[in-house]
N, CA, C and O atoms as CSV, one atom per row, in Angstrom:
chain,resi,resn,atom,element,x,y,z
A,1,MET,N,N,12.689,4.214,-4.230
A,1,MET,CA,C,12.140,4.516,-5.537
A,1,MET,C,C,12.961,5.643,-6.159
A,1,MET,O,O,13.208,6.667,-5.523
A,2,SER,N,N,13.373,5.446,-7.388
A,2,SER,CA,C,14.218,6.440,-8.043
A,2,SER,C,C,13.369,7.598,-8.567
A,2,SER,O,O,12.151,7.497,-8.712
A,3,LYS,N,N,14.049,8.671,-8.837
A,3,LYS,CA,C,13.399,9.874,-9.355
A,3,LYS,C,C,12.857,9.588,-10.755
A,3,LYS,O,O,13.555,8.995,-11.577
A,4,PRO,N,N,11.602,10.011,-11.038
A,4,PRO,CA,C,11.036,9.771,-12.371
A,4,PRO,C,C,11.855,10.457,-13.462
A,4,PRO,O,O,12.310,11.587,-13.289
A,5,LEU,N,N,12.035,9.771,-14.573
A,5,LEU,CA,C,12.707,10.349,-15.726
A,5,LEU,C,C,11.732,11.248,-16.472
A,5,LEU,O,O,10.535,10.966,-16.515
A,6,ILE,N,N,12.232,12.315,-17.052
A,6,ILE,CA,C,11.387,13.198,-17.847
A,6,ILE,C,C,11.557,12.828,-19.313
A,6,ILE,O,O,12.671,12.805,-19.837
A,7,ILE,N,N,10.424,12.537,-19.974
A,7,ILE,CA,C,10.421,12.218,-21.402
A,7,ILE,C,C,9.364,13.082,-22.077
A,7,ILE,O,O,8.459,13.598,-21.421
A,8,THR,N,N,9.486,13.236,-23.392
A,8,THR,CA,C,8.485,14.011,-24.110
A,8,THR,C,C,7.292,13.118,-24.463
A,8,THR,O,O,7.418,11.898,-24.564
A,9,VAL,N,N,6.159,13.742,-24.644
A,9,VAL,CA,C,4.961,13.013,-25.055
A,9,VAL,C,C,5.216,12.334,-26.402
A,9,VAL,O,O,4.756,11.213,-26.622
A,10,THR,N,N,5.934,12.988,-27.294
A,10,THR,CA,C,6.259,12.410,-28.600
A,10,THR,C,C,7.098,11.144,-28.434
A,10,THR,O,O,6.851,10.143,-29.107
A,11,GLU,N,N,8.085,11.184,-27.545
A,11,GLU,CA,C,8.916,10.012,-27.289
A,11,GLU,C,C,8.072,8.860,-26.751
A,11,GLU,O,O,8.279,7.705,-27.121
A,12,LEU,N,N,7.124,9.181,-25.878
A,12,LEU,CA,C,6.223,8.153,-25.354
A,12,LEU,C,C,5.382,7.555,-26.481
A,12,LEU,O,O,5.224,6.337,-26.560
A,13,GLN,N,N,4.847,8.405,-27.346
A,13,GLN,CA,C,4.019,7.913,-28.456
A,13,GLN,C,C,4.804,6.974,-29.371
A,13,GLN,O,O,4.276,5.957,-29.821
A,14,ARG,N,N,6.028,7.306,-29.639
A,14,ARG,CA,C,6.847,6.512,-30.565
A,14,ARG,C,C,7.311,5.182,-29.957
A,14,ARG,O,O,7.605,4.234,-30.686
A,15,ASN,N,N,7.376,5.113,-28.625
A,15,ASN,CA,C,7.890,3.917,-27.948
A,15,ASN,C,C,6.940,3.453,-26.839
A,15,ASN,O,O,7.379,3.001,-25.781
A,16,PHE,N,N,5.655,3.570,-27.093
A,16,PHE,CA,C,4.655,3.333,-26.057
A,16,PHE,C,C,4.821,1.964,-25.392
A,16,PHE,O,O,4.868,1.879,-24.165
A,17,GLY,N,N,4.909,0.907,-26.176
A,17,GLY,CA,C,5.024,-0.440,-25.623
A,17,GLY,C,C,6.251,-0.613,-24.741
A,17,GLY,O,O,6.187,-1.261,-23.696
A,18,ALA,N,N,7.354,-0.038,-25.161
A,18,ALA,CA,C,8.590,-0.150,-24.381
A,18,ALA,C,C,8.455,0.561,-23.035
A,18,ALA,O,O,8.894,0.046,-22.006
A,19,PHE,N,N,7.839,1.758,-23.050
A,19,PHE,CA,C,7.675,2.489,-21.791
A,19,PHE,C,C,6.696,1.780,-20.856
A,19,PHE,O,O,6.917,1.734,-19.646
A,20,ILE,N,N,5.624,1.231,-21.409
A,20,ILE,CA,C,4.671,0.485,-20.579
A,20,ILE,C,C,5.374,-0.719,-19.953
A,20,ILE,O,O,5.148,-1.026,-18.782
A,21,GLY,N,N,6.209,-1.390,-20.707
A,21,GLY,CA,C,6.969,-2.512,-20.164
A,21,GLY,C,C,7.900,-2.090,-19.043
A,21,GLY,O,O,8.013,-2.784,-18.032
A,22,ARG,N,N,8.559,-0.968,-19.213
A,22,ARG,CA,C,9.469,-0.476,-18.181
A,22,ARG,C,C,8.720,-0.118,-16.900
A,22,ARG,O,O,9.225,-0.318,-15.795
A,23,VAL,N,N,7.514,0.412,-17.063
A,23,VAL,CA,C,6.695,0.750,-15.892
A,23,VAL,C,C,6.171,-0.525,-15.236
A,23,VAL,O,O,6.304,-0.711,-14.026
A,24,ALA,N,N,5.575,-1.398,-16.045
A,24,ALA,CA,C,4.927,-2.596,-15.505
A,24,ALA,C,C,5.915,-3.593,-14.923
A,24,ALA,O,O,5.658,-4.160,-13.861
A,25,TYR,N,N,7.028,-3.818,-15.588
A,25,TYR,CA,C,7.949,-4.866,-15.161
A,25,TYR,C,C,9.188,-4.343,-14.449
A,25,TYR,O,O,9.821,-5.071,-13.685
A,26,GLY,N,N,9.534,-3.092,-14.695
A,26,GLY,CA,C,10.729,-2.533,-14.066
A,26,GLY,C,C,10.430,-1.574,-12.937
A,26,GLY,O,O,11.334,-1.155,-12.214
A,27,GLY,N,N,9.136,-1.218,-12.779
A,27,GLY,CA,C,8.756,-0.313,-11.702
A,27,GLY,C,C,9.216,1.121,-11.915
A,27,GLY,O,O,9.237,1.911,-10.971
A,28,GLU,N,N,9.585,1.468,-13.146
A,28,GLU,CA,C,10.059,2.829,-13.425
A,28,GLU,C,C,8.886,3.809,-13.501
A,28,GLU,O,O,7.745,3.416,-13.745
A,29,SER,N,N,9.187,5.076,-13.289
A,29,SER,CA,C,8.202,6.151,-13.393
A,29,SER,C,C,8.716,7.207,-14.361
A,29,SER,O,O,9.921,7.435,-14.467
A,30,PHE,N,N,7.790,7.845,-15.062
A,30,PHE,CA,C,8.157,8.868,-16.034
A,30,PHE,C,C,7.267,10.088,-15.873
A,30,PHE,O,O,6.074,9.973,-15.592
A,31,ARG,N,N,7.865,11.258,-16.056
A,31,ARG,CA,C,7.117,12.513,-16.116
A,31,ARG,C,C,7.059,12.892,-17.589
A,31,ARG,O,O,8.082,12.888,-18.275
A,32,LEU,N,N,5.875,13.218,-18.074
A,32,LEU,CA,C,5.662,13.486,-19.494
A,32,LEU,C,C,5.643,14.989,-19.746
A,32,LEU,O,O,4.900,15.741,-19.114
A,33,LYS,N,N,6.484,15.397,-20.688
A,33,LYS,CA,C,6.653,16.814,-20.980
A,33,LYS,C,C,6.092,17.127,-22.360
A,33,LYS,O,O,6.410,16.455,-23.342
A,34,ARG,N,N,5.265,18.144,-22.420
A,34,ARG,CA,C,4.764,18.661,-23.699
A,34,ARG,C,C,5.258,20.091,-23.805
A,34,ARG,O,O,4.890,20.949,-23.003
A,35,GLY,N,N,6.092,20.338,-24.797
A,35,GLY,CA,C,6.728,21.654,-24.889
A,35,GLY,C,C,7.700,21.809,-23.725
A,35,GLY,O,O,8.597,20.987,-23.535
A,36,LYS,N,N,7.511,22.863,-22.958
A,36,LYS,CA,C,8.392,23.101,-21.808
A,36,LYS,C,C,7.736,22.737,-20.483
A,36,LYS,O,O,8.314,22.971,-19.421
A,37,GLU,N,N,6.535,22.168,-20.536
A,37,GLU,CA,C,5.778,21.914,-19.308
A,37,GLU,C,C,5.550,20.421,-19.086
A,37,GLU,O,O,5.190,19.696,-20.014
A,38,VAL,N,N,5.762,19.970,-17.856
A,38,VAL,CA,C,5.415,18.595,-17.483
A,38,VAL,C,C,3.906,18.548,-17.297
A,38,VAL,O,O,3.346,19.297,-16.496
A,39,VAL,N,N,3.245,17.654,-18.050
A,39,VAL,CA,C,1.781,17.623,-18.058
A,39,VAL,C,C,1.181,16.371,-17.425
A,39,VAL,O,O,-0.012,16.348,-17.124
A,40,ALA,N,N,1.987,15.327,-17.217
A,40,ALA,CA,C,1.440,14.081,-16.671
A,40,ALA,C,C,2.565,13.213,-16.144
A,40,ALA,O,O,3.746,13.492,-16.350
A,41,GLU,N,N,2.163,12.143,-15.453
A,41,GLU,CA,C,3.121,11.149,-14.975
A,41,GLU,C,C,2.632,9.760,-15.362
A,41,GLU,O,O,1.429,9.500,-15.403
A,42,LEU,N,N,3.566,8.887,-15.640
A,42,LEU,CA,C,3.285,7.491,-15.947
A,42,LEU,C,C,3.942,6.683,-14.829
A,42,LEU,O,O,5.167,6.638,-14.722
A,43,LEU,N,N,3.107,6.037,-13.988
A,43,LEU,CA,C,3.585,5.354,-12.790
A,43,LEU,C,C,3.073,3.924,-12.741
A,43,LEU,O,O,2.059,3.611,-13.366
A,44,PRO,N,N,3.763,3.044,-12.004
A,44,PRO,CA,C,3.213,1.708,-11.776
A,44,PRO,C,C,1.897,1.819,-10.999
A,44,PRO,O,O,1.736,2.708,-10.162
A,45,ALA,N,N,0.970,0.921,-11.279
A,45,ALA,CA,C,-0.299,0.908,-10.552
A,45,ALA,C,C,-0.038,0.559,-9.097
A,45,ALA,O,O,0.872,-0.209,-8.784
A,46,ALA,N,N,-0.839,1.126,-8.216
A,46,ALA,CA,C,-0.720,0.832,-6.788
A,46,ALA,C,C,-1.057,-0.628,-6.531
A,46,ALA,O,O,-1.999,-1.173,-7.107
A,47,ALA,N,N,-0.280,-1.250,-5.662
A,47,ALA,CA,C,-0.529,-2.643,-5.305
A,47,ALA,C,C,-1.680,-2.726,-4.309
A,47,ALA,O,O,-2.003,-1.753,-3.628
A,48,GLY,N,N,-2.280,-3.883,-4.240
A,48,GLY,CA,C,-3.346,-4.087,-3.267
A,48,GLY,C,C,-4.716,-3.916,-3.872
A,48,GLY,O,O,-4.889,-3.952,-5.090
A,49,ARG,N,N,-5.679,-3.731,-3.010
A,49,ARG,CA,C,-7.067,-3.610,-3.442
A,49,ARG,C,C,-7.630,-2.278,-2.982
A,49,ARG,O,O,-7.173,-1.717,-1.987
A,50,PRO,N,N,-8.615,-1.773,-3.698
A,50,PRO,CA,C,-9.233,-0.500,-3.281
A,50,PRO,C,C,-9.949,-0.658,-1.936
A,50,PRO,O,O,-10.501,-1.716,-1.635
A,51,VAL,N,N,-9.932,0.393,-1.147
A,51,VAL,CA,C,-10.573,0.370,0.172
A,51,VAL,C,C,-12.079,0.097,0.061
A,51,VAL,O,O,-12.692,-0.406,1.003
A,52,GLU,N,N,-12.664,0.426,-1.080
A,52,GLU,CA,C,-14.098,0.184,-1.274
A,52,GLU,C,C,-14.437,-1.307,-1.205
A,52,GLU,O,O,-15.586,-1.664,-0.946
A,53,GLU,N,N,-13.457,-2.175,-1.433
A,53,GLU,CA,C,-13.701,-3.621,-1.397
A,53,GLU,C,C,-13.547,-4.209,0.003
A,53,GLU,O,O,-13.761,-5.407,0.185
A,54,LEU,N,N,-13.180,-3.396,0.997
A,54,LEU,CA,C,-12.895,-3.905,2.329
A,54,LEU,C,C,-14.082,-4.602,2.959
A,54,LEU,O,O,-13.927,-5.704,3.486
A,55,SER,N,N,-15.284,-3.991,2.924
A,55,SER,CA,C,-16.424,-4.639,3.581
A,55,SER,C,C,-16.761,-5.975,2.952
A,55,SER,O,O,-17.115,-6.921,3.655
A,56,GLN,N,N,-16.656,-6.061,1.645
A,56,GLN,CA,C,-16.930,-7.332,0.969
A,56,GLN,C,C,-15.879,-8.376,1.366
A,56,GLN,O,O,-16.212,-9.541,1.583
A,57,LEU,N,N,-14.633,-7.964,1.459
A,57,LEU,CA,C,-13.567,-8.871,1.866
A,57,LEU,C,C,-13.777,-9.365,3.295
A,57,LEU,O,O,-13.648,-10.559,3.567
A,58,LEU,N,N,-14.098,-8.454,4.202
A,58,LEU,CA,C,-14.328,-8.834,5.598
A,58,LEU,C,C,-15.537,-9.744,5.742
A,58,LEU,O,O,-15.535,-10.658,6.566
A,59,ALA,N,N,-16.564,-9.501,4.949
A,59,ALA,CA,C,-17.776,-10.327,5.023
A,59,ALA,C,C,-17.493,-11.775,4.622
A,59,ALA,O,O,-18.190,-12.687,5.067
A,60,GLY,N,N,-16.494,-11.987,3.802
A,60,GLY,CA,C,-16.176,-13.329,3.340
A,60,GLY,C,C,-15.237,-14.106,4.255
A,60,GLY,O,O,-14.958,-15.277,3.999
A,61,LEU,N,N,-14.746,-13.471,5.314
A,61,LEU,CA,C,-13.839,-14.159,6.230
A,61,LEU,C,C,-14.599,-15.111,7.143
A,61,LEU,O,O,-15.766,-14.873,7.456
A,62,PRO,N,N,-13.946,-16.188,7.572
A,62,PRO,CA,C,-14.624,-17.099,8.499
A,62,PRO,C,C,-14.873,-16.428,9.844
A,62,PRO,O,O,-14.128,-15.535,10.248
A,63,ARG,N,N,-15.913,-16.858,10.526
A,63,ARG,CA,C,-16.298,-16.287,11.822
A,63,ARG,C,C,-15.963,-17.266,12.938
A,63,ARG,O,O,-16.013,-18.481,12.747
A,64,LEU,N,N,-15.620,-16.726,14.109
A,64,LEU,CA,C,-15.423,-17.562,15.287
A,64,LEU,C,C,-16.796,-17.943,15.844
A,64,LEU,O,O,-17.717,-17.127,15.856
A,65,ASP,N,N,-16.924,-19.192,16.306
A,65,ASP,CA,C,-18.178,-19.530,16.990
A,65,ASP,C,C,-18.103,-18.911,18.387
A,65,ASP,O,O,-17.052,-18.402,18.775
A,66,SER,N,N,-19.188,-18.947,19.140
A,66,SER,CA,C,-19.250,-18.231,20.418
A,66,SER,C,C,-18.216,-18.753,21.418
A,66,SER,O,O,-17.647,-17.963,22.170
A,67,ASP,N,N,-17.961,-20.063,21.444
A,67,ASP,CA,C,-16.958,-20.607,22.367
A,67,ASP,C,C,-15.562,-20.103,22.022
A,67,ASP,O,O,-14.807,-19.700,22.907
A,68,ASP,N,N,-15.222,-20.124,20.742
A,68,ASP,CA,C,-13.913,-19.638,20.324
A,68,ASP,C,C,-13.775,-18.131,20.567
A,68,ASP,O,O,-12.700,-17.661,20.939
A,69,ALA,N,N,-14.847,-17.380,20.361
A,69,ALA,CA,C,-14.813,-15.932,20.588
A,69,ALA,C,C,-14.564,-15.632,22.065
A,69,ALA,O,O,-13.786,-14.736,22.390
A,70,ARG,N,N,-15.226,-16.381,22.971
A,70,ARG,CA,C,-15.010,-16.182,24.407
A,70,ARG,C,C,-13.571,-16.558,24.789
A,70,ARG,O,O,-12.936,-15.861,25.581
A,71,ALA,N,N,-13.064,-17.653,24.231
A,71,ALA,CA,C,-11.691,-18.076,24.533
A,71,ALA,C,C,-10.691,-17.039,24.030
A,71,ALA,O,O,-9.704,-16.749,24.707
A,72,PHE,N,N,-10.935,-16.491,22.872
A,72,PHE,CA,C,-10.051,-15.460,22.324
A,72,PHE,C,C,-10.062,-14.221,23.218
A,72,PHE,O,O,-9.007,-13.670,23.530
A,73,ALA,N,N,-11.248,-13.785,23.630
A,73,ALA,CA,C,-11.362,-12.607,24.495
A,73,ALA,C,C,-10.641,-12.850,25.823
A,73,ALA,O,O,-9.977,-11.952,26.341
A,74,ARG,N,N,-10.767,-14.045,26.370
A,74,ARG,CA,C,-10.096,-14.392,27.625
A,74,ARG,C,C,-8.568,-14.348,27.438
A,74,ARG,O,O,-7.849,-13.814,28.281
A,75,ASP,N,N,-8.090,-14.914,26.328
A,75,ASP,CA,C,-6.649,-14.903,26.063
A,75,ASP,C,C,-6.112,-13.482,25.937
A,75,ASP,O,O,-5.034,-13.172,26.442
A,76,VAL,N,N,-6.866,-12.627,25.263
A,76,VAL,CA,C,-6.444,-11.232,25.109
A,76,VAL,C,C,-6.398,-10.557,26.464
A,76,VAL,O,O,-5.440,-9.849,26.773
A,77,GLN,N,N,-7.421,-10.767,27.274
A,77,GLN,CA,C,-7.483,-10.157,28.601
A,77,GLN,C,C,-6.326,-10.633,29.480
A,77,GLN,O,O,-5.664,-9.827,30.135
A,78,GLU,N,N,-6.090,-11.935,29.491
A,78,GLU,CA,C,-5.018,-12.487,30.330
A,78,GLU,C,C,-3.645,-12.032,29.845
A,78,GLU,O,O,-2.755,-11.781,30.657
A,79,GLY,N,N,-3.471,-11.925,28.553
A,79,GLY,CA,C,-2.185,-11.512,28.013
A,79,GLY,C,C,-1.861,-10.065,28.290
A,79,GLY,O,O,-0.687,-9.700,28.355
A,80,GLY,N,N,-2.873,-9.230,28.455
A,80,GLY,CA,C,-2.640,-7.808,28.657
A,80,GLY,C,C,-2.654,-7.363,30.100
A,80,GLY,O,O,-2.263,-6.233,30.391
A,81,GLU,N,N,-3.092,-8.218,31.026
A,81,GLU,CA,C,-3.197,-7.809,32.431
A,81,GLU,C,C,-1.835,-7.452,33.003
A,81,GLU,O,O,-0.897,-8.247,32.949
A,82,GLY,N,N,-1.739,-6.261,33.543
A,82,GLY,CA,C,-0.530,-5.840,34.211
A,82,GLY,C,C,0.624,-5.503,33.286
A,82,GLY,O,O,1.665,-5.033,33.746
A,83,ARG,N,N,0.466,-5.727,32.031
A,83,ARG,CA,C,1.584,-5.517,31.112
A,83,ARG,C,C,1.926,-4.034,30.974
A,83,ARG,O,O,3.101,-3.668,30.990
A,84,LEU,N,N,0.912,-3.180,30.840
A,84,LEU,CA,C,1.198,-1.757,30.668
A,84,LEU,C,C,1.823,-1.165,31.925
A,84,LEU,O,O,2.684,-0.289,31.834
A,85,ALA,N,N,1.401,-1.631,33.091
A,85,ALA,CA,C,1.944,-1.089,34.341
A,85,ALA,C,C,3.427,-1.421,34.493
A,85,ALA,O,O,4.168,-0.685,35.144
A,86,SER,N,N,3.856,-2.524,33.894
A,86,SER,CA,C,5.248,-2.940,34.062
A,86,SER,C,C,6.196,-2.282,33.064
A,86,SER,O,O,7.414,-2.402,33.193
A,87,LEU,N,N,5.650,-1.596,32.082
A,87,LEU,CA,C,6.522,-0.927,31.107
A,87,LEU,C,C,7.163,0.305,31.724
A,87,LEU,O,O,6.515,1.071,32.437
A,88,GLU,N,N,8.427,0.480,31.442
A,88,GLU,CA,C,9.127,1.657,31.929
A,88,GLU,C,C,8.987,2.786,30.933
A,88,GLU,O,O,8.926,2.560,29.725
A,89,ASP,N,N,8.936,4.003,31.445
A,89,ASP,CA,C,8.868,5.177,30.596
A,89,ASP,C,C,10.270,5.447,30.041
A,89,ASP,O,O,11.172,5.790,30.804
A,90,PRO,N,N,10.471,5.298,28.717
A,90,PRO,CA,C,11.820,5.495,28.152
A,90,PRO,C,C,12.304,6.949,28.245
A,90,PRO,O,O,13.498,7.209,28.096
A,91,TRP,N,N,11.395,7.893,28.488
A,91,TRP,CA,C,11.775,9.294,28.556
A,91,TRP,C,C,11.952,9.787,29.996
A,91,TRP,O,O,12.327,10.937,30.225
A,92,ALA,N,N,11.678,8.904,30.959
A,92,ALA,CA,C,11.834,9.316,32.356
A,92,ALA,C,C,13.324,9.502,32.662
A,92,ALA,O,O,14.174,8.760,32.169
A,93,SER,N,N,13.619,10.520,33.494
A,93,SER,CA,C,15.025,10.734,33.834
A,93,SER,C,C,15.314,10.255,35.223
A,93,SER,O,O,16.451,10.354,35.685
């Protein structure tokens, strides 16, 4: 990500649509200066979904039936048995 460009609030007001396009479609960021002080930033919106929606999202996922859940647990157990013991310590001398 490149360093945000510094523009004046007046410049933003005069070219608002162009700057919004540069942010939305070009991923650019701007620091807004009023007088000699930077007072705000104009950034692309964060991708993804808010964490507050996580429980609703998880509730809508399909569930394993009891047979599939037991088979999954067995596969996890079998796949992990003895695996940690066989790993070498990369920092051992």
